[in-house]
C-alpha positions in Angstrom: -20.8 1.9 20.0 -22.1 3.4 22.7 -24.5 6.2 23.6 -23.1 9.5 25.4 -26.4 11.4 25.6 -29.3 12.2 23.3 -28.0 11.6 19.6 -24.7 11.4 20.6 -23.1 7.9 19.9 -19.3 7.3 20.7 -17.2 4.6 18.3 -14.5 2.5 19.4 -11.3 3.9 17.9 -10.6 0.6 15.5 -14.0 1.2 13.8 -13.5 5.2 13.3 -9.7 3.8 11.8 -12.0 1.5 9.4 -13.8 4.6 8.4 -10.9 6.8 7.7 -9.5 3.5 5.7 -13.0 3.3 3.8 -12.5 7.1 2.9 -8.9 7.0 2.1 -9.3 3.8 0.1 -12.2 5.2 -2.3 -10.0 8.6 -2.9 -7.4 6.5 -4.5 -9.9 4.6 -6.5 -11.1 1.2 -4.7 -14.3 0.2 -5.2 -16.7 -1.0 -2.4 -15.9 -4.5 -3.3 -12.0 -4.3 -3.4 -12.4 -2.3 0.1 -14.0 -5.2 1.8 -11.6 -7.6 0.3 -8.9 -5.1 1.8 -10.7 -5.0 5.3 -11.1 -8.8 5.5 -7.3 -9.1 5.3 -7.2 -7.3 8.7 -7.4 -9.6 12.0 -10.5 -10.2 13.2 -9.4 -11.3 17.0 -7.7 -7.7 17.8 -7.8 -4.2 17.0 -5.1 -3.5 13.7 -2.0 -2.5 14.7 0.0 0.2 13.0 2.1 -2.6 11.4 -1.3 -4.6 9.8 -2.2 -0.9 8.1 1.4 -0.4 6.8 1.4 -3.8 5.3 -2.0 -3.3 3.8 -1.6 0.2 2.6 1.7 -0.9 1.1 0.4 -3.0 -1.4 -1.6 0.3 -3.1 2.0 1.8 -3.9 1.4 0.1 -7.4 -1.8 0.9 -8.1 -1.3 4.8 -7.0 1.6 4.8 -9.7 -0.4 3.2 -12.3 -3.2 5.7 -11.8 -0.7 8.7 -12.1 0.8 7.2 -14.8 -2.3 7.0 -16.7 -3.6 10.8 -15.9 -0.2 11.7 -17.2 -0.9 10.1 -20.6 -4.3 11.6 -20.2 -3.0 15.3 -19.8 -0.9 14.8 -22.4 -3.6 13.8 -24.7 -5.3 17.0 -24.3 -2.7 18.9 -26.4 -1.6 16.3 -28.6 -5.1 14.8 -30.2 -8.2 16.0 -28.3 -6.3 19.6 -28.7 -6.8 19.8 -32.2 -10.3 18.9 -31.9 -10.0 16.5 -35.1 -11.2 13.6 -33.3 -9.9 11.5 -36.5 -7.2 9.3 -34.9 -7.0 7.0 -37.9 -6.4 9.8 -40.4 -3.9 11.9 -38.1 -0.5 12.7 -39.9 0.5 14.5 -36.5 0.0 11.8 -33.7 -0.9 8.9 -35.8 1.3 8.7 -38.8 0.0 6.0 -41.2 -2.2 4.8 -38.9 0.4 3.2 -36.8 -1.9 2.9 -33.4 -4.7 0.9 -36.2 -1.8 -1.9 -36.5 -1.3 -2.2 -32.9 -5.1 -3.6 -32.3 -8.8 -2.2 -31.5 -9.4 0.3 -28.9 -7.6 3.4 -27.5 -4.4 2.6 -28.2 -2.4 5.4 -26.7 -4.1 5.5 -23.4 -3.6 1.8 -23.0 0.3 2.4 -22.8 
């Protein structure tokens, strides 16, 4: 960073790229701890190249796909279960006949896939 006139700061391009990376990583749901771990994978001895960034972000495709699948399950749940308003999944003859979900274990079985 260097000062450029009163109240103005200029940051090196590599710093700006890391800030953009942090903002993008937050948008796809990474925690700050996860983002720090990902940034630690970048080379410390030179400005990260396009290849470095590509390798790092390429590992996220599976995570994004998982989030998409989860959101699709949530969306369908809005009309299948929550839409009726009963909130009694153990007795629901439409979405859970004979308490099939209960036999699969505790917790939100339909949301867990």
